[in-house]
C-alpha positions in Angstrom: 101.4 249.4 150.4 99.5 246.1 150.2 100.7 243.1 152.0 99.7 239.4 151.9 100.9 238.1 155.2 100.9 241.1 157.5 98.8 244.1 158.4 100.4 247.5 158.9 99.0 250.8 160.1 100.1 254.1 161.6 97.7 256.3 163.6 98.5 259.1 166.1 102.2 258.3 166.1 101.6 254.6 166.9 102.5 252.0 164.3 101.0 248.5 164.5 102.5 245.5 162.7 100.2 242.5 162.8 101.3 239.1 161.6 98.3 237.8 159.7 98.5 234.1 158.9 95.9 232.8 161.3 95.5 229.6 159.4 99.0 228.6 160.4 99.0 230.5 163.8 101.0 233.3 162.2 104.0 231.2 161.6 106.9 233.0 159.9 108.0 232.0 156.4 110.5 233.8 154.2 107.8 235.9 152.4 106.3 237.1 155.7 109.7 238.1 157.0 110.4 240.0 153.8 107.1 241.9 154.0 107.7 242.8 157.7 111.2 244.0 156.8 109.8 246.2 154.1 107.2 247.7 156.4 109.7 248.6 159.1 112.2 249.9 156.6 109.5 252.3 155.2 108.4 253.3 158.7 111.9 254.1 159.8 112.4 256.2 156.7 109.2 258.3 156.9 109.5 258.9 160.7 105.7 258.9 161.2 105.6 256.9 164.4 107.3 257.2 167.8 106.1 253.8 169.1 105.7 250.4 167.3 103.3 247.7 168.5 103.8 244.1 167.2 101.1 241.5 167.5 99.4 238.6 165.8 95.9 238.1 164.3 93.3 235.6 165.1 93.5 235.6 168.9 95.2 232.2 169.2 98.8 233.1 168.4 101.2 236.0 168.5 103.6 234.1 166.3 103.7 230.4 166.7 107.2 230.1 165.4 108.9 229.5 162.0 106.8 227.9 159.4 108.0 224.2 159.5 107.3 223.7 155.8 109.6 226.6 155.0 112.1 225.7 157.7 112.4 222.1 156.5 113.8 223.2 153.2 116.4 225.6 154.6 120.1 224.6 154.1 123.3 225.4 155.8 123.7 228.5 153.7 120.2 229.6 154.7 121.2 229.2 158.3 124.3 231.4 157.8 122.1 234.0 156.0 120.3 234.4 159.4 116.9 235.1 157.7 114.8 235.3 160.9 117.7 236.6 163.1 118.3 239.6 160.8 114.7 240.6 161.1 114.6 240.3 164.9 117.8 242.4 165.0 116.0 245.0 163.0 113.2 245.0 165.6 115.6 245.2 168.5 117.5 248.1 166.9 114.4 249.9 165.5 114.7 253.6 166.3 111.6 254.0 168.4 110.4 251.9 171.3 108.6 248.6 170.5 105.9 246.8 172.4 105.1 243.1 171.8 101.3 242.5 172.5 101.4 238.7 172.9 97.9 237.3 172.4 98.5 233.5 172.3 101.3 231.2 171.3 104.7 232.7 171.2 106.8 229.7 170.5 110.2 229.3 168.9 110.7 232.2 166.6 107.6 233.9 168.1 109.3 233.9 171.5 112.5 235.2 169.9 110.5 238.0 168.2 109.0 239.0 171.5 112.4 239.0 173.1 113.6 241.4 170.5 110.9 244.0 171.5 111.6 246.5 174.2 108.4 245.8 176.3 106.3 242.6 176.4 102.7 242.6 177.4 100.9 239.2 177.5 97.2 238.2 177.4 96.3 235.7 180.1 96.0 233.1 177.3 99.6 233.5 176.1 102.0 230.6 176.0 105.8 230.8 175.7 108.5 228.3 174.8 111.6 227.4 172.8 110.8 223.9 171.5 113.5 223.9 168.8 115.6 221.1 170.2 112.7 218.7 169.6 113.1 219.5 165.9 116.8 218.9 165.9 117.8 222.6 165.8 118.5 225.3 168.3 116.8 228.7 169.0 119.1 230.2 166.4 117.4 233.6 165.9 118.5 235.2 169.1 117.0 232.8 171.6 120.2 231.6 173.1 121.4 235.1 173.5 118.4 237.3 174.4 116.6 234.9 176.6 119.4 234.6 179.2 119.7 238.4 179.2 116.0 238.7 180.1 115.3 235.8 182.5 118.8 234.7 183.6 121.1 232.0 182.3 119.7 229.2 184.6 116.0 229.8 183.6 117.0 230.1 179.9 118.9 226.8 180.0 115.9 225.2 181.6 113.4 226.5 179.0 115.7 225.8 176.0 117.0 222.4 177.0 113.6 221.0 178.2 111.4 222.8 175.6 108.9 223.5 178.4 105.9 225.6 177.4 105.0 228.2 180.1 101.9 230.3 180.6 101.6 234.0 181.0 101.7 234.1 184.8 104.9 232.0 184.8 106.3 234.3 182.2 105.5 237.3 184.4 107.1 235.6 187.5 110.4 235.1 185.7 110.5 238.5 184.0 109.8 237.3 180.5 106.9 239.8 180.3 106.2 242.9 182.4 102.4 242.7 182.4 99.6 240.2 182.0 96.1 241.4 181.1 92.8 239.7 180.2 92.8 238.6 176.5 90.0 241.1 175.7 92.1 244.0 177.1 95.4 243.3 175.4 95.0 245.7 172.5 93.9 248.5 174.8 96.7 247.8 177.2 99.3 247.9 174.5 97.9 251.2 173.1 97.7 252.6 176.7 101.4 251.7 177.1 102.2 253.3 173.8 100.5 256.5 174.8 102.4 256.6 178.0 105.6 256.5 176.1 104.4 259.1 173.6 104.1 261.6 176.5 107.8 261.4 177.0 110.5 263.1 174.9 110.7 261.1 171.7 114.4 261.9 171.1 115.2 261.0 174.7 113.2 257.7 174.3 115.2 256.7 171.3 118.6 257.6 172.9 117.6 255.8 176.1 116.9 252.7 174.0 120.3 252.9 172.3 122.0 253.1 175.7 119.9 250.3 177.2 120.6 248.0 174.3 124.3 248.7 174.7 124.2 247.7 178.4 123.9 244.0 177.3 126.8 244.2 174.9 129.6 246.3 176.2 131.6 246.7 179.4 130.5 249.2 182.0 132.9 252.0 181.0 131.9 251.8 177.4 128.3 251.8 178.4 128.7 254.8 180.6 130.4 256.6 177.7 127.5 255.8 175.4 125.1 257.1 178.1 127.1 260.3 178.5 127.1 261.0 174.8 123.4 260.3 174.6 122.8 262.7 177.4 124.9 265.4 175.7 122.7 265.1 172.7 119.6 265.5 174.9 121.1 268.5 176.6 121.5 270.3 173.3 117.9 269.4 172.1 114.8 271.6 171.9 113.0 268.7 173.7 115.1 269.2 176.8 114.3 272.9 177.0 110.6 272.3 176.4 110.4 269.5 178.9 112.1 271.4 181.7 110.2 274.6 180.9 106.9 272.7 181.0 107.8 271.2 184.3 108.6 274.5 185.9 105.4 276.0 184.4 103.4 273.0 185.6 102.0 272.2 182.2 102.2 269.3 179.7 105.3 269.3 177.5 104.9 269.6 173.8 107.8 267.7 172.4 108.9 267.8 168.8 111.6 265.1 168.8 114.3 267.6 168.0 
C-alpha cells in the first residue's frame, strides 16, 4: 500500500513505521494518523511481524507533536473523538512488542506516542517535553495518564505544568527512556533490540505485554489472575515445549508462536 505521510515496511519479522513529514518535523495531522492506523490494522491482521519499531524521518524529529494548523481547527467534538489518543491506544495495545526509536524532538503528541510504546530508545540528540499548556490545552492524548506511570507523579507534574524540555540524558535519568545511543547508531540499536526480542517466544512476549499493561490498570489480585491465565496459555503452547526442550538440549529454540 502507498502512503503519503508515513513509510512502512516489514522484513525478517520486524515492522518499521516511520513518520515521514520532515518539512514539519513529522507533526501529526488527521491524515497522518489515519494512514498510521491503516498500516497497523493491516499488520495486526496479516501477522507478519513479531516486533514493531516506530520512528521519524529526517533526523531532527521523532514526532514534534500535533500539527498546530490541524489542531487549531479542532472543536470540542473533535476532542471527544480522541483522534490522537485512539491511535496511541492502538500502539499501546498492539499485539506484538513495540520500540520507539526517538531520533530528535518528541514533544507533545510525539512524547505521548513514545509513552505508548513498550520500549523507548533515544538518540543523544533527542528532546522530550509536554508543552501543551502554553497552547491553552493539556496533554490530552495520554500524557496526563501514561507519563506519571512511567516517571512518577511528581516528575510528570513538573514536566507538564512547566512545559520544560529535557534532553536524552535527563530522560534516561528519570526513566522516560531505557537507553541512549549516538544518533548514528539509533537505527541499529533499535533493530538489535528487536532481534533480542525475536529470540524469545513470540506468544509469551505477547502475553507478557498483556499482563504488564494490566498492571497499570487493575488491582493486584486482578493483575495476578490475568498473569495466571496468561501463564496457563503458555503452558499449553508448542512454544513452551520447544523452549524447555531446547534449553535442556543446549540449543537455540525454534519458536513458532503457537
